[in-house]
C-alpha positions in Angstrom: -55.9 58.5 20.6 -54.5 55.6 22.8 -56.5 52.4 23.3 -55.6 50.2 26.1 -56.6 46.6 25.2 -56.0 43.0 26.7 -53.3 41.4 24.7 -54.4 39.0 21.9 -52.2 36.7 19.7 -52.4 39.0 16.8 -50.3 41.6 18.8 -47.3 39.1 19.2 -44.9 40.3 16.5 -45.4 44.0 17.4 -44.9 43.2 21.2 -42.0 41.1 20.4 -40.3 44.0 18.4 -41.2 46.5 21.2 -39.7 44.5 23.9 -36.5 43.8 21.9 -36.1 47.5 21.5 -37.0 48.5 25.0 -35.4 45.8 26.9 -32.3 45.0 24.8 -30.3 43.3 27.4 -32.9 41.1 28.9 -32.2 37.3 29.5 -33.9 34.7 27.3 -36.5 33.8 29.8 -38.0 37.3 29.6 -38.0 37.4 25.5 -41.4 37.6 24.1 -41.4 33.9 22.7 -40.9 32.5 26.3 -42.7 35.1 28.6 -45.9 35.6 26.6 -47.0 32.0 26.4 -46.5 31.6 30.2 -48.4 34.8 30.8 -51.3 33.7 28.8 -51.5 30.5 30.9 -52.1 32.7 34.0 -54.3 35.8 34.3 -54.1 36.8 30.7 -56.5 39.6 31.5 -53.5 41.2 33.2 -51.5 41.5 30.0 -52.4 44.9 28.5 -51.3 46.7 25.3 -51.5 50.3 24.3 -52.5 50.8 20.6 -52.3 54.0 18.6 -53.7 53.9 15.0 -53.6 50.2 15.0 -49.9 49.9 16.2 -48.7 48.7 19.5 -46.9 51.4 21.2 -46.9 49.9 24.8 -47.5 47.0 27.1 -48.0 46.3 30.8 -47.8 42.9 32.5 -49.3 42.4 35.9 -50.1 39.5 38.2 -52.0 38.8 41.4 -51.5 36.0 43.9 -54.5 36.7 46.2 -52.1 38.4 48.6 -50.1 40.9 46.6 -50.2 42.4 43.2 -47.2 42.6 41.0 -46.3 44.9 38.2 -43.7 43.0 36.0 -43.1 45.2 33.1 -44.3 48.4 31.5 -42.8 49.1 28.2 -43.4 52.1 25.8 -42.0 52.6 22.3 -39.3 55.3 22.7 -40.8 57.5 20.1 -44.0 57.6 22.1 -42.5 58.0 25.6 -43.6 61.2 27.7 -47.1 61.2 26.1 -48.8 59.6 29.1 -49.0 56.2 27.7 -47.0 54.4 30.3 -49.2 56.3 32.9 -52.4 55.1 31.2 -51.0 51.4 31.2 -50.0 51.6 34.8 -53.5 53.0 35.8 -55.3 50.3 33.7 -53.2 47.4 35.4 -53.8 49.1 38.9 -57.5 49.1 38.2 -57.7 45.5 37.2 -55.7 44.5 40.3 -58.0 46.5 42.5 -61.0 45.0 40.9 -59.5 41.4 41.8 -59.3 42.5 45.4 -55.6 43.5 45.5 -54.8 45.9 48.3 -50.9 46.3 47.7 -48.9 46.3 44.4 -45.1 45.4 44.3 -42.7 46.0 41.7 -38.9 45.6 41.2 -36.6 48.0 39.2 -32.9 47.5 38.3 -31.1 49.6 40.9 -29.4 51.7 38.2 -32.6 52.5 36.3 -33.2 56.1 37.6 -35.7 57.1 35.0 -38.0 54.2 35.7 -37.6 54.7 39.4 -38.7 58.3 38.9 -41.8 57.3 36.7 -43.1 55.1 39.6 -42.3 57.7 42.3 -44.5 60.2 40.5 -47.4 57.7 40.6 -47.2 57.2 44.4 -44.8 54.2 44.6 -41.9 54.4 47.2 -38.8 52.4 47.9 -39.3 49.9 50.7 -36.6 48.6 52.8 -36.6 44.9 51.5 -34.0 42.5 50.2 -35.2 41.0 46.9 -33.9 37.5 46.4 -34.6 35.1 43.6 -33.7 31.7 42.4 -33.8 30.3 39.0 -35.4 26.8 39.1 -34.8 25.6 35.6 -31.9 24.8 33.3 -30.6 27.9 32.1 -28.5 26.5 29.0 
């Protein structure tokens, strides 16, 4: 049985281990010790965990700016993938965004991540002709 819960501080160490395993090449600003405190300052109810028998096996992080919803990350423990956990996390995040008044959800995927692209396509997401741009506005050292 999978329970989808709102993240609580007691989940930190398991989430940190999960993210290190699922996102091994992520830059430091995406590491749990940096990203989680920032997320908890804004819409902590949009940070979800999937729990099986008391163990964290997945996470989903979303946001809503009043105009668009965003999915930032969905992570599932590799040994628990292809069991519907990612889909449950996605649907729970979508429900929460819809309840907040969200009408459109955006997400970004690394261009070479075909498996993740297919996951989202299976859930109704489509590639949109856009240019994604970003700028780091802090010291990266």
